[in-house]
N, C-alpha and C positions, 0 to 999 in steps of 0.2 A: 486535331483533338487528342489523339493518342500521345503525340509528342508533349503536349501540355500536361497531360496526366503523368507521364514519366518525369517531367521536370518537377512537378509538384511533389511527387513521391520522393524524388531525390532531395528536395529542399527539406521536407518533413523528416526524412531519414537522418539528415545531418543534425537537425534540431533534436531529434530523439537520441542521437549519439551523445550529445552533451547532457540532455535532460536525464537520461536513465542509466547511462553506462560509465561516463567519465568519473573517475574517483569514487566509484560506488562502494568501495570497501573502507571508506574513511570513518563511517560511524560504527559504533560498537553494536553488537547484536542485541536487539530488544527481546522482550519476553515472547512476543508472538513468533518472531523468527526462531528463537531458541526452541520452541515447541516443534516447529516445522523441521529444523535442522537435526534435532535429536532423534526425531522419528525417522528422518531420512537416513541418518547414521545407523539406526537399528536395522533398517531395511537392508543396507549394504552388509552389515556385520552378521546378521542372523537370518536374513532372507524373509523377513516378515512383510512381504509386499502386499498380500491380500488381507492380512489381519495385522494392521499397523500396531506397533508398540512404541511407547514413549517412556524411557527410563524404566523398562521392565514391566510396565503396565499397559493394558489395552488402550489404544488411542482411537476411539470410535466417534468422538465428538465432531470431527470434521471429515468430509469425504476426502479420498486419498490422492486425487489427480495432481494437485500442485506438489505434494510431497513426493510422488513418483518422479516427476520431472526434476525436482531438486536432487533426489537421490541419484538419478541418471547423470546429472552434471557433476555431482560429488564423486561418482565412480570414475568419470572421465578425467576430471581435473584435480581431484583430491578433496576429501570431505572437509579439510581445514581451510580451503581456499574460499574465503568469504565473498570475494568479488564474483567468482564463478557460481557460487550458490545463489547469489542474487541476480545473476545474468538472466535466468528464465523470466523473472519478474520484469526485467527491462524489456525483454522480447514482448511480453504481454502488454506492457505500457505502450510500446511502439505499435502493436496491433490495434490497441484502443484508438490511438491517434489516426491510423489509416482507416479503421472501420468508421470512425466519426467523419472523416473526410468523405468516404464512400456513401454513407447514409445521407449526408447533406447534399451530395451531388444527385442522388436518386430522387430526393425530394424536390430539387429546384433546377437541376441541370445547369448549375452555375459553378464553374470550377474555381473562380476567384473566391466566392463565398465559402466553398468547401475547403480551400486552402487556409482561409482564416480560421475556420472551425478547428482544423487539425492543429494549427499553430497555437491557438488559445488553449486547447487541451494539453499540448506538450509543455506549455509554460505555466500551467496552473499548479500552484504549490502542492496541493494534496495529491494531484495526479502524479507528478514526478516524484513526490516523496514515496508514494506507495509503489511506484515502479522501480524504486531503488532499494526496496526492502523485500526480503523473501517471505511474504505472507500470502494469504489466500485471496484477499479482496480484489486485487487487480485482475486476477484470473477470471473470476465469475462475471465481473462487470464488463471486461473486455470481450469475452465470448458472447455476452448478452447483446452488446452493441453490434457485434458481428451478425448475430441472429436477426436483429432489427433491420440491418442493412439488407440482408438477403430476403427477408420477408417483404419489405417494401419494394425491392427490385422485382421479386416474383409477382407481386400484386399489380405493379404498374406496367409491366412489360406484357406485350401480347403473347398468347399461348399459355400452355399449362406450366411450363418452366419446371419440369420435374427435378432436374439436377439442382436448381437453385433452392427449391424447397427441401431437398435432401440435405444440402449444405446447411440450411437454417436449422433443421432437426439436429444435425451434428453439433452445431454451435450451442443450441439450447441444452443438449445433453451434457456437453462439456462444462457449461456454466453450472448446471446442477451438481455435476461430479466434482466441482471445485469448491462450492460452499453451500450446497443445498438450495433452498428456495429464496435465498436472500435477494438475488438480482431479479427474480421473478416478481417479488413483492414490490421492490422499490424502483425497478426500471421497466420491465416488460408490461406489467399490469397497467400503470398509468399511461404509458405510451400507446398501447393498443386501444384503450378506451377513447383517448383523445384523437388518435389517428382515424379510427373508424367514424367517430362523430364528425370530424372536419372533412375527411376525404371520401366518406361514404363506405358502405358495407358491401356494395355490389361486387367488386373484385374478390373480396374474401369469400363471399357466398358462391360465386361462380367457379372458384378454384378450390372447392372443398375437398376434392379427391387428392390432389397433391399435398394439400395442407394436412389431410388426415395421415398421409404417409409420413410427413414431417413430424407430426405428433407421435406416431408409432416409433420412429427412430429415436426421438427424444426420450420416450419412455424406456426403451431398451437400454440406451446408454446411461440413463439416470439411475435406474432402479436395480440393475443387475447386482451391483455391489451391496446395497442395503439388504437385498433379498439373500445374498450369499451370507452376509454377517448374521442375518436373522436365523438362518439354519445352523450356523456354526456356533454362535454365541448369543442365543436369544435373551438370556437373563441380563447379560452385560449391555446389550443394545437397548433393552427396555429401561434399564437404570440410567443410561446416558440420555435417552429421550426424555425421561422424567426430569433429570437434572437440567438439561438444556432448556426445556420449556419453562421450568421454574426460574431459570436465570434471566429470561427475558422479562420476567415480572418482578424479580427481587434484587437483582444485582445492578449496580451502576444506575440506580433510578435517578432521573433528572426531571425537572418540571416540564410541562408541555411545550413551553416556549424556548427551550434550551437550544434548539437548532435554528432559531430565526435570525441568528447572526451569521448564517452560512456563507455569505459572500467573503467574509474574512478568511475562510479556509482556502480561498483561491489565490491568496497572496497578492501579487501585483495587479490582478484583475478586479480587486475588491470594489473600487469605485465604478469601474465599467459595468460590472454586474448590477450594482445599485442603480446606475443610470438606466440600464436596459430594462430594469424592472418597473420603471415609470411607464406603465402601459398606456396611459392616455397620450403620452409623447410617442411611444413606439407604434401603436396601432394607427395613429394618424399619419405617420411619416414613412415607415418602412415599406419597401415595395413587396417584399416577401410576406405579405400580410398573413396568409394562412400558416406559413411556416413559423413566423414569429409567434402567432397565437398558440400553435402546437407546442413550441419550446417553452413559452412562458407558462402555460397551464401545466405542462409536464414538470417543469421545475417546482412550481408551487405545490402540485399534487404529491410529488416525491417527498418534499419537506413535510407536508401534512401527514402522509402515511408513516413516515419515520417518527414523527412527533407523537403519534398515537401509541407507540410502544413505550412502556415504562423505562426499559433499559436504553441508555443513550451514551454513545461515545463519539468523539470527533471523527474518527476514521469511518464511521458509518455514513458520513456525509458524502463520501466519494460518488455515489450514484446521482446526487443532486448537482454536482459540479459538471456532469456530462451535459445535460440540457442547458446549464448555465453558460457553457462555452458556446452553444448555438445562439443564445440570445445576444451575447457579446458580439458574435460574428455578424449577426443581422445589423447591429448598431454600427459597427465599424464599416461594414460594406455600404451602409446608407451614407455614412460620412464620406467615404471614398468617392461615391457618385456625386453627391451634392457639392462637395468642394471642387471636384473636377469641372462640374457644370456651372459653378459659381452661383448656386441657388440656396446657399445656407442662410438661415435667418438668425436673428439675435440669440435665440435659445440654443440653436445648434452650436454657435460659436462659444457661448458661455459654458455650456456643459463640456464641450471638448476641451476648452481652455482649463477648466477646473481639474479635469482628469489628468491632463498632460502636465500641468504645472505642479501638481502634488507629487507625481512620480519624479519630475525633474528636481524638485526640492529634496526628496529622499535621496536621489542619486548624488546631489551636491553635498549632503551632510554625512553620507556613509563613510568617507575617509576620516571624519572626526571620530566616529564610533570605532573604526578599525584602529586608530591610533591608541585609544584608551583600552580597548578590550583585546587587541591582538598584538600590536607592536610593543607597547610598554611592558606587558608581561613576558615578551620574548617569544611569542608564538610564530611571528613572521619576521623576516629580516627587513632591514631598511630598504634594500633594493625592491623587495616584493611590495612593501608599503608604498614606496614612491610610484611603482608601476601601477598599482591599484588606484592610487590617487589620480594619476593622469588619466587612466581608463574611465573612472567614474565621472570625473569632471568633463571629459570629452563626451560621454553619454549624456550628461546634463546639457551641454551645449547643443547636442543633436536633438534632444527633446525640446529645448527652447526654440530651435529652428523649425521643428515640426509644428509647434504651437503657432509660431509667427506666420508660417506659410500655409498652415492648415493642411499639412502633409501627413496622411495616415500611413503611407509606406515608411516614412522616416520613423514614425512612432513605433511601428512593428519591428523595424530594424533595431531601434534602441532597446526595446524590451527583450529582443533576442540576445543582444549583446550583454544586457544585464544578467540574463539567465546564464549565458556562456561564461561570463566572468565569475559569477558565484560558484558554478559547478567546477570550473577549471582552476581557479586561483584561490578561492576562499575555502571550498569544501575540504581540501587536504588538511586544513588546520582546525577544522571544527572540533575534532576529537580532543585536541589540547584545550580548546576553549571550554568544552563541556566538563572535562575532568578538573574539578576544582578541589579535589581532595589531596592535600600535601602528603598524606600517609598512604596513598593508593599503592597497593601491591597486587598485581594481577595473579589470580588463583590459577591461571593457565600455566604458571611455572611448575605446578604439580607434575605436569607431563614430562618435565626434565629431571625429576628426582629419581635416581636409579633404584633406591631402596624400596619404592612403592610400586614400581612398574609391574611386578608379577603378583601383586596382592589385589584382592577385591575391595571395593569401596563401599562404606556404609555412612549413614548420617544419624546423629542422635540429637535430642533436644526438641523443645516445643517450636523453635523457629523453623524446623525442617531444613530443606536444602532446595533453594530456588532452581527452577529449570534453567535459568541463564547460567548458573554455576555448573549445573550438570553438563551443559554444552562446553563450557570453558575447560573443565577438567578432562574432557575427551573420552569419557566412558560413563556407563550407568552407575548411579549411586543409590544403593538400596536403603530405604528407611529401616532402622532397627528400633522397634518398639519394645524396649526391655521391661516396661511396666506390665505388659501383657504376657511376655515370655522372658523369663530371667535366664534362659539358656543362651549360651554364646552362639552367634550365628554360624561360626565355623570352629573347627578343632585345630586350626592353624592360625598363623598371624594374619591380621587384616587391618585395613585402614579405616579410621573414623574421622569424620568432619563434625565439628561442633562449634556453636557460637561462644560457649564457655569452655573452660578447661574440663576435660572428661572426668577428672577427679571430683569436680563440683557437681556433676550431673549423675554419674553412675551410682547405683546403690551399693552399700557395703558388701552385700553378698556376691556381687559381680566383681567388685574391685579386689576381693580376696582371692579370686580365681585367676587374675590376669596381671601382667606387667604392662604399664602404660608409658610409652615414650612419645613425648610431644616434640614434633619435628619443626614445624613452622607455624606462623600466623599470617593470614592474608586479609587485607582490607580491600574488597572489590567494589567499594562505594566510589563512584566517580564524582559524586557530589552528595553531601549529606552524611549522616552517621547511622544509617540503617543497620541494626545488629544482624539482620538476616544475611547481609553480604560480608560480614566479618567472621572468618572461620579459622579455627585451629585445625591443624593437620597432625594426627597422632597415629602411631602404630600400636595396636593392642595384641599382645601375645599371651595365649593361655599358659599358665604355669605348668600345666601337665606336659608341655613340650620340653621342659628343662631336664 
């Protein structure tokens, strides 16, 4: 049994290597990462570990644990090393996969089923996407699944299991310290209600003492930092709490049904999730009847809870994709058994055939898309294109073989190969594909301009200065609101970024006091023509220095 567990962990570790780490520096830094990375940079440069700052302002909207880890890796490997700044998120993605495996095993004591759960999680699009970007979501949900695993293990195993409950408390605390109550609302709450309803409350009640200790540990880890901030910056914390609570009601408001296309966010598993949600089919056939019912209701309850909130974003669906991986695993494990025992009926064969055939069709036509979108524009060489064509057509043949022979193992191998091929051979060229702006000029070049290295940076204009650009230029950029204060920010030369020429923005009374030298113009739009990403770089010198 131990050897089988080690083998499964080895298999999942290899899958995670491709899913989360290989070529993880290929994509440009998005806005959420930029906030995290700029805050981590500030921690390293100014020591603001307990009271985080982002571009010179307090950053209290998110708990600091993910940023601490990012800053540590930035200190070890260099704050400009994007791959290593994203490495901790990959570790958390890998832990999510292993925690999912472990939770499934505790529920059913079936290692094959657990392996399928872990594999589906690692190859689910939004899971590996979040595990390849340095943001907070993967942290809180990974720790929460770890807490669920330990709680279930402690409740189902004989004895008080004090250490297991302590571990669960630690996981709960780290989840809260990663992104507040998000995972508690969308993962913990629906799981516990459904688990206690289906499996009974007796173990929970009988082990109330170690559970109480677990809660105590959770409270200490979760709330020491907010309490510290409350005493250090009470007004700022109150303002942030008001802003964040209002954001859930007023920003990114979407209709109630916005999340009900959630299977699409899983990528290659979209049709399998849809099939697994056919509960009359699943409840009648799947052997893990109670487990399937748990995962099914958990999935739907998470979608419902998220749908109740006015603010909706696609990345908020990550917690839904966790139980979705479980219901897909129940379906695949069921097929594995009935095909082996030759007990499949007409509907089993039809549904399996539709799922596999569509993936095979996609694999077959991918080379056509690669030809028009990657080879013709010159993003990949002829050799790479031919290699990819051979690989995808071979995967297509493997899928058709799996369909013909009703072979679930071949299906999983083919999906793994699709994932590996995408991460290994296509991902390095995604950046070129995304960057459609022929006039693109990276504002990161500012870091190489000798004449501005010793000067402080400011921004002017209504467009402000995006946090992504703050990250790219390598240091803080202070807003200069000359309409409120016409005094110069410094009595020496300084740098100004602006979407328009400074002469067209600054009032006459300021222009009379300074000399303006426009050095460069950068267009950091990778696609589109957003003026907020087009910036002039200028040096402003007070005339009093002449």
